[in-house]
C-alpha positions in Angstrom: -18.8 23.7 -7.1 -19.9 20.6 -5.4 -17.6 17.5 -5.0 -18.0 14.9 -7.6 -18.2 12.3 -4.7 -21.3 11.9 -3.1 -22.2 9.8 0.0 -24.8 7.2 -1.1 -28.4 8.0 0.3 -28.9 4.2 1.0 -26.4 3.1 3.5 -27.0 -0.5 2.4 -25.2 0.3 -0.8 -22.0 0.6 1.2 -22.5 -2.8 2.9 -23.4 -4.3 -0.4 -20.1 -2.8 -1.8 -18.1 -4.1 1.0 -19.5 -7.7 0.5 -18.8 -7.5 -3.2 -15.2 -6.5 -2.6 -14.7 -9.3 -0.3 -14.9 -11.5 -3.3 -11.9 -9.7 -5.2 -8.8 -11.6 -4.3 -5.7 -9.2 -3.8 -2.0 -9.5 -3.2 -1.2 -8.1 0.0 1.6 -5.4 0.0 3.1 -3.2 2.6 3.6 0.4 1.5 6.4 2.4 3.2 7.5 5.9 3.0 9.5 8.4 5.1 9.6 12.0 5.8 12.3 14.1 7.6 11.3 12.9 10.9 10.0 9.3 10.6 9.2 6.1 8.7 5.7 5.0 7.7 4.2 1.6 6.9 0.8 0.2 6.3 -0.6 -2.7 4.8 -2.6 -2.4 1.6 -4.4 -4.3 -1.1 -5.5 -1.1 -3.2 -2.3 -1.3 -5.3 -2.2 -1.6 -9.1 -0.1 -1.2 -12.2 -1.1 2.0 -14.0 1.4 2.3 -16.9 4.4 0.7 -18.5 5.5 3.6 -20.4 6.5 5.2 -18.2 6.4 2.5 -15.5 3.8 3.6 -12.9 1.9 2.4 -10.0 -1.1 3.9 -8.1 -1.9 3.2 -4.5 -4.9 4.2 -2.5 -4.5 5.6 0.8 -7.0 6.6 3.6 -6.8 10.3 4.4 -6.6 9.4 8.1 -3.4 7.0 7.7 -0.1 8.6 8.9 1.7 7.7 5.6 -0.9 9.9 3.9 0.9 13.1 4.9 4.2 12.0 3.7 2.9 11.0 0.3 0.6 14.2 0.2 3.9 16.2 0.8 5.5 14.6 -2.2 7.8 12.1 -0.6 8.5 8.8 -2.5 7.2 5.3 -1.4 8.0 1.7 -1.9 5.5 -1.1 -2.5 6.5 -4.4 -0.9 4.7 -7.4 -2.2 4.6 -10.0 0.4 5.1 -13.7 0.3 2.6 -16.3 1.5 4.4 -16.7 4.6 4.6 -12.9 5.6 1.3 -12.6 7.1 2.7 -11.6 10.4 4.4 -8.5 8.7 1.1 -7.6 7.2 -0.8 -7.9 10.4 2.2 -5.8 12.2 1.8 -3.0 9.7 -2.1 -3.1 9.4 -3.1 -3.0 13.1 -0.7 -4.6 15.7 1.7 -2.1 15.9 2.1 1.7 15.6 4.6 4.3 14.4 8.2 2.8 14.3 7.2 -0.4 15.9 5.9 -1.4 12.6 9.5 -2.1 11.5 10.5 -4.5 14.5 9.4 -7.4 12.5 11.1 -8.2 9.1 14.1 -7.6 7.5 13.8 -3.8 6.9 16.6 -2.0 5.0 17.1 1.6 3.6 16.8 1.9 -0.1 17.2 5.2 -2.1 17.0 8.3 -0.1 16.6 6.1 3.1 13.2 4.9 1.8 12.5 1.6 3.9 11.9 -1.5 2.1 11.4 -5.3 3.2 14.6 -7.0 1.9 12.9 -10.6 1.8 9.6 -9.4 0.0 8.7 -10.9 -3.3 9.2 -7.7 -4.9 9.9 -4.0 -3.8 8.9 -1.4 -6.2 10.4 2.1 -5.4 8.3 5.1 -6.6 8.5 8.9 -6.8 5.2 10.4 -6.0 4.2 11.9 -9.4 0.5 12.7 -8.9 -2.5 12.6 -6.4 -6.3 12.6 -6.7 -8.5 12.8 -3.9 -11.7 10.8 -3.7 -14.0 10.6 -0.8 -12.2 9.1 2.2 -9.0 8.3 0.1 -6.2 9.7 -2.1 -5.1 7.9 -5.2 -1.3 8.5 -5.4 0.5 7.9 -8.6 4.2 6.7 -8.3 6.6 6.8 -11.4 8.7 3.7 -10.9 12.4 4.3 -10.4 13.9 1.0 -9.1 12.6 -2.6 -8.7 13.9 -5.4 -6.8 12.4 -8.9 -7.5 13.0 -12.3 -6.1 12.9 -15.5 -8.1 10.1 -17.3 -6.1 6.6 -16.3 -6.7 4.1 -17.4 -3.7 1.9 -14.2 -3.1 0.1 -13.7 0.4 -3.5 -13.0 -0.8 -6.5 -11.4 0.9 -9.8 -12.7 0.0 -13.2 -12.7 1.8 -11.5 -11.0 4.9 -8.9 -13.8 5.3 -5.3 -14.3 4.2 -4.5 -17.2 2.2 -1.4 -18.3 0.1 -1.0 -19.1 -3.7 
């Protein structure tokens, strides 16, 4: 049986897709998880609401990212939606730091089952991993929402055309 995902024959289609996606503005989040030995954090824009009945989110994670192993093993995750002034936390979790050092910047706390969350994020959405679908270089993880913490102010950090911007 062949995989439903095929690499495009024309590599320019990948470049065209990247250019098209640069035009899709997205809120910046930091997804966190933990397994029995360590905490994980990654910056992501590939996050979306899936269902309200039951409440669920989906996140797309590159198979090479360390957090992928924790989610693939069934550990829960938290989606932290960043404020417009939290670009430094986004960069820290995206590329500046590795491993546990990603948690050196920001007010990180332990939520249910020790799941790390950013106490001053716009919202923190705690999910139980409830399904996964491998596709190409990524896995789509479905999370059943079990707890939400939201702040009053709405001022999202947005990523557009390869740059950060506020609301």
